[in-house]
C-alpha positions in Angstrom: -52.6 1.6 14.7 -49.3 1.2 16.7 -46.8 -1.1 15.0 -45.6 -2.2 18.4 -49.0 -3.6 19.2 -49.5 -5.5 15.9 -49.1 -9.3 15.6 -45.7 -9.7 13.8 -47.2 -12.4 11.6 -49.2 -9.7 9.8 -45.9 -8.2 8.6 -44.9 -11.4 6.7 -44.5 -10.9 2.9 -44.7 -14.1 0.9 -46.3 -12.9 -2.3 -44.5 -11.1 -5.2 -47.3 -8.6 -5.7 -47.4 -7.8 -2.0 -43.6 -7.4 -2.0 -43.8 -4.9 -4.8 -46.3 -2.8 -2.9 -43.9 -2.8 0.1 -41.1 -1.6 -2.1 -43.3 1.3 -3.4 -44.0 2.3 0.2 -40.3 2.2 1.1 -39.4 4.3 -1.9 -42.2 6.8 -1.2 -41.1 7.2 2.4 -37.6 8.2 1.3 -36.0 6.5 4.3 -36.3 3.1 6.0 -34.5 0.9 8.4 -33.6 -2.7 7.4 -31.9 -5.8 8.7 -31.4 -9.3 7.5 -31.2 -12.8 8.9 -28.9 -15.3 7.3 -26.9 -18.4 7.7 -23.2 -18.4 6.7 -21.9 -21.5 8.4 -22.9 -24.0 5.7 -22.0 -22.5 2.3 -19.4 -20.3 0.6 -21.8 -17.4 0.4 -24.3 -16.7 3.2 -27.8 -18.0 2.7 -30.3 -15.1 3.0 -33.3 -16.3 5.1 -35.3 -13.1 5.9 -35.3 -9.4 5.1 -36.8 -6.9 7.6 -37.7 -3.3 6.7 -39.6 -0.6 8.5 -40.6 3.1 8.2 -42.5 5.0 11.0 -45.7 3.8 9.4 -45.1 0.3 8.2 -43.1 -2.9 8.8 -42.4 -5.9 6.5 -40.8 -9.3 7.0 -39.9 -10.4 3.5 -39.4 -14.1 2.9 -36.7 -14.5 0.2 -37.6 -18.2 -0.2 -41.0 -17.0 -1.6 -40.2 -13.8 -3.4 -37.5 -12.4 -5.6 -36.0 -9.6 -3.5 -33.9 -8.0 -6.2 -36.1 -4.9 -6.2 -35.4 -4.4 -2.5 -31.7 -4.4 -3.0 -32.1 -1.8 -5.8 -33.7 0.4 -3.2 -30.7 -0.2 -0.8 -28.4 0.9 -3.6 -30.5 4.0 -4.4 -28.7 7.2 -3.4 -31.9 9.2 -3.0 -33.2 6.9 -0.2 -31.7 6.9 3.3 -31.2 3.4 4.8 -30.7 3.0 8.5 -28.9 -0.1 9.9 -27.3 -1.4 13.0 -23.8 -2.9 12.6 -24.8 -3.2 8.9 -21.7 -4.5 7.1 -23.0 -8.0 6.8 -26.5 -6.9 5.8 -24.9 -4.6 3.1 -22.8 -7.5 1.9 -26.1 -9.2 0.9 -26.8 -6.2 -1.3 -23.5 -6.6 -3.1 -23.9 -10.3 -3.5 -27.4 -10.0 -5.0 -26.9 -7.1 -7.4 -23.2 -6.6 -7.6 -23.5 -3.0 -6.3 -23.0 -1.6 -2.8 -25.6 0.2 -0.7 -25.8 4.0 -0.8 -26.9 6.7 1.6 -26.3 4.5 4.7 -26.7 5.6 8.3 -25.3 3.0 10.8 -26.6 3.7 14.3 -23.9 1.6 16.0 -21.2 3.8 14.5 -23.1 7.0 15.1 -23.4 6.0 18.8 -19.7 5.7 19.0 -19.2 9.1 17.5 -21.3 10.7 20.1 -19.6 8.9 23.0 -22.4 6.4 23.9 -20.2 3.3 23.4 -18.8 1.2 20.7 -19.7 -1.4 19.7 -23.1 -1.1 21.4 -25.7 -3.8 20.9 -29.0 -2.9 19.4 -30.9 -3.8 22.6 -28.7 -1.5 24.7 -29.1 1.3 22.2 -32.9 1.0 22.2 -33.0 0.9 26.0 -30.5 3.7 26.4 -32.0 6.1 23.9 -35.7 5.2 24.0 -36.1 3.6 27.4 -37.6 0.4 25.9 -36.6 -3.2 26.6 -36.5 -5.7 23.9 -35.6 -9.4 23.9 -32.5 -10.2 21.8 -32.4 -14.0 22.3 -33.2 -15.3 18.8 -30.1 -14.1 16.9 -28.8 -17.7 16.5 -32.1 -19.2 15.5 -32.6 -21.6 12.6 -33.8 -18.9 10.3 -34.1 -21.2 7.2 -36.8 -23.3 8.8 -40.5 -22.5 8.1 -42.8 -21.6 9.6 -40.9 -19.0 11.7 -41.9 -19.1 15.4 -43.8 -16.2 17.1 -40.6 -15.5 19.0 -38.6 -15.3 15.8 -41.2 -13.0 14.2 -41.2 -10.7 17.2 -37.4 -10.6 17.3 -37.1 -9.9 13.6 -39.7 -7.1 13.8 -38.1 -5.4 16.8 -34.8 -5.4 15.0 -36.1 -2.7 12.6 -39.0 -1.1 14.5 -37.0 1.5 16.4 -34.2 2.3 13.9 -35.9 5.5 12.7 -36.4 6.9 16.3 -32.8 6.1 17.1 -31.6 7.8 13.9 -33.5 11.0 14.9 -31.9 11.1 18.3 -28.4 10.3 17.1 -28.6 12.9 14.3 -29.4 15.6 16.8 -26.3 14.7 18.9 -24.1 14.4 15.8 -25.1 17.9 14.7 -24.6 19.4 18.2 -21.1 18.0 18.3 -20.4 18.9 14.7 -19.7 15.3 13.7 -22.2 14.7 10.9 -19.4 14.7 8.3 -17.5 12.2 10.4 -20.4 9.8 10.2 -20.6 10.2 6.4 -16.8 9.5 6.2 -17.3 6.3 8.2 -20.1 5.2 5.9 -17.7 5.4 3.0 -16.4 1.8 3.5 -20.0 0.5 3.8 -20.9 2.2 0.5 -17.8 1.0 -1.4 -17.6 -2.0 -3.8 -14.0 -2.6 -2.6 -15.3 -3.5 0.8 -17.3 -6.4 -0.5 -15.4 -7.5 -3.6 -13.8 -10.8 -3.0 -10.3 -10.6 -4.6 -8.7 -14.0 -3.9 -5.2 -12.4 -4.1 -6.1 -10.3 -1.1 -7.7 -12.9 1.1 -4.4 -13.6 2.9 -5.1 -10.4 4.9 -8.1 -12.2 6.5 -6.1 -15.2 7.7 -5.6 -15.0 11.5 -1.9 -14.8 12.4 -0.6 -13.3 9.1 0.9 -10.4 10.9 3.5 -12.6 12.5 4.9 -13.9 9.2 8.0 -12.7 7.3 7.6 -11.2 3.8 8.7 -14.5 2.2 6.2 -16.5 4.2 3.5 -13.9 3.5 4.2 -14.5 -0.2 3.5 -18.2 0.3 0.4 -17.5 2.4 -1.0 -15.2 -0.3 -0.8 -18.1 -2.8 -2.4 -20.6 -0.4 -5.2 -18.2 0.7 -6.2 -17.6 -2.9 -6.2 -21.3 -3.6 -8.4 -21.9 -0.4 -10.8 -19.2 -1.6 -11.3 -20.9 -5.0 -11.5 -24.3 -3.4 -14.2 -23.2 -0.9 -16.2 -21.6 -3.8 -15.9 -24.8 -5.8 -17.1 -27.0 -2.9 -19.6 -24.4 -1.7 -18.3 -24.3 1.9 -17.0 -21.5 4.1 -13.2 -21.0 3.5 -12.3 -21.9 7.1 -14.3 -25.1 6.7 -12.3 -26.0 3.6 -9.1 -25.4 5.5 -8.5 -23.8 8.9 -6.4 -20.6 9.2 -3.8 -22.2 11.5 -3.1 -24.8 8.9 -2.5 -22.2 6.2 -0.1 -20.3 8.5 1.6 -23.6 9.4 2.1 -24.4 5.8 3.6 -20.9 5.1 6.0 -21.3 8.1 7.1 -24.9 7.5 7.2 -24.8 3.7 6.9 -28.5 3.2 8.7 -29.7 0.0 7.1 -33.1 -0.5 4.0 -35.1 0.0 5.3 -36.8 3.1 6.0 -33.5 4.8 2.6 -32.1 3.6 0.7 -35.1 5.1 2.4 -34.6 8.4 1.3 -31.0 8.7 -0.9 -30.8 11.7 -4.6 -30.3 10.8 -4.2 -30.8 7.0 -6.9 -33.3 6.1 -5.6 -36.5 4.4 -8.3 -36.5 1.7 -7.4 -33.0 0.8 -3.8 -33.9 0.7 -4.5 -36.6 -1.8 -6.7 -34.5 -4.0 -4.9 -31.1 -3.8 -1.5 -31.9 -2.4 0.5 -31.5 -5.6 -1.2 -28.1 -6.2 -0.4 -27.0 -2.7 3.3 -27.9 -3.0 3.5 -26.1 -6.4 2.0 -22.9 -4.8 4.5 -23.1 -1.9 7.3 -23.3 -4.5 5.9 -20.2 -6.3 5.9 -18.3 -3.0 9.3 -19.5 -2.1 10.8 -18.3 -5.4 9.0 -15.0 -5.7 11.4 -12.0 -6.3 11.7 -9.7 -3.3 9.9 -6.9 -5.1 6.8 -9.0 -5.5 6.4 -10.0 -1.9 3.7 -8.5 0.3 4.8 -5.8 2.7 4.6 -6.6 6.4 2.8 -4.5 9.0 6.0 -3.6 10.8 9.6 -3.8 9.6 10.7 -5.9 12.6 9.4 -7.3 15.8 8.2 -4.6 18.3 11.1 -3.5 20.4 10.7 -2.4 24.0 10.9 1.2 22.8 8.1 0.6 20.2 5.9 -1.0 22.8 6.5 1.9 25.2 5.6 4.4 22.5 2.5 2.5 21.6 1.4 2.5 25.3 2.1 6.3 25.4 0.1 7.2 22.3 -2.7 4.8 23.3 -3.1 6.4 26.7 -3.0 9.9 25.1 -5.6 8.9 22.6 -7.9 7.5 25.3 -7.5 10.7 27.3 -8.5 12.9 24.3 -11.5 10.7 23.5 -12.7 10.8 27.1 -12.5 14.6 27.2 -14.3 15.0 23.9 -17.2 12.5 24.3 -15.9 10.1 21.6 -15.8 6.4 22.1 -12.1 5.4 22.0 -12.7 1.9 20.5 -14.1 3.6 17.4 -11.3 6.1 17.2 -8.4 3.6 17.3 -7.3 0.1 18.1 -4.0 -1.1 19.4 -3.0 -2.0 15.8 -3.6 1.5 14.7 -1.3 2.9 17.3 1.3 0.3 16.5 1.1 1.3 12.8 1.5 5.0 13.7 4.6 4.3 15.8 6.1 2.1 13.0 5.2 4.7 10.4 6.9 7.5 12.3 10.0 5.5 13.3 10.6 3.4 10.2 8.4 4.8 7.4 6.6 1.5 7.1 3.7 1.8 6.4 3.8 5.2 4.7 2.3 7.9 7.0 -0.1 8.9 4.3 -1.8 5.5 4.5 -2.2 5.4 8.3 -5.8 5.5 9.5 -4.9 7.9 12.4 -3.4 10.4 9.9 -6.3 10.5 7.5 -9.8 11.9 7.6 -11.5 13.0 10.8 -9.2 11.0 13.0 -6.2 13.1 11.7 -7.9 16.4 12.7 -9.4 15.1 15.9 -6.2 13.7 17.5 -3.9 12.0 14.9 -1.9 15.1 14.2 -1.3 15.7 17.9 -0.2 12.1 18.4 2.2 12.3 15.4 3.7 15.6 16.7 4.2 14.0 20.1 6.1 11.1 18.6 8.4 13.3 16.5 9.1 15.6 19.5 7.1 18.6 18.4 4.6 18.4 21.2 4.8 17.6 24.9 2.3 16.2 27.3 1.7 17.0 30.9 -0.4 15.1 33.5 -3.1 17.3 35.0 -4.8 16.6 38.3 -8.3 16.6 37.0 -8.5 16.5 33.3 -6.0 13.8 32.5 -3.4 14.4 29.8 -2.8 17.9 28.4 -1.0 18.3 25.1 0.9 21.6 24.8 
């Protein structure tokens, strides 16, 4: 029987015994694709609404409202079983939240597609069509997944999200081997298989606040205190952190450093009820950040605002990196972002951050093009513009 021609409602798993049989089949297969549907706009931690899993011979839509899915997450964390995902960071976050361990032996087809030059980030629908020639509907991603019963459209969408992962894996694996990039994929999977990626340390949440890169070290110290407070407040009230208090309000408080309740209440966007309940705590935290010793302040991304020379060098290494990626069938957006080039220029010119911590000077990126870009910046390598092949590094 073809799984593609089966009524998706037959895949629903709402009984614990049936669920345990599914887990046995997944374990016996030694490899499976999986996906999740969840809602994260209403609570501090995302609410898991559905787990989808498939092997070439079976598919399952597991209802976490009806069964205890702990055993499934144990399989995701099992190093002996391969798990295939598409853009799987949030799905793997669910694993860590449920069993306090990360997933293991992960193969993310979206990242693999970038490593073989197909595009990054590429949607699941485009990947299925491009590699398998099949068209699928992807119009239910923002459905109300917590409502029961799920509609036929939702069931079909959820099933198709995992039905083709194994076929895609097979094709991408062949391309990775041909290009000699299998180890690159394993390196990229390191962050998805690391507890540090999903461990919520409140003292590090300031790095997730939009606009932190534009603050001075002193103001970053204040932002660090405020972001940790927001994280704990959001957990206490069971709301997303940005619902508890918006990013722009946090950065405004760090910039303005209000020193009294009147100034705090006048901060644009700061809710009056929150000012009444938490205002004194916020002011105390601002004072802590204001008085931190220099040695205890966070390091900025760059030692100063980008100069015209910095920006020119960023443009130069970016153009060179794009040229190398184009010539070598690698998706440039997976190789590097503008911030990676800015960090490289800053590291070379000012030593901040340290070159050994730069993404472009570690791992496969270093060998692929990072060393060449670094040598170009320090004057040990030159570039020429060719008529047909773009930039040549000598």
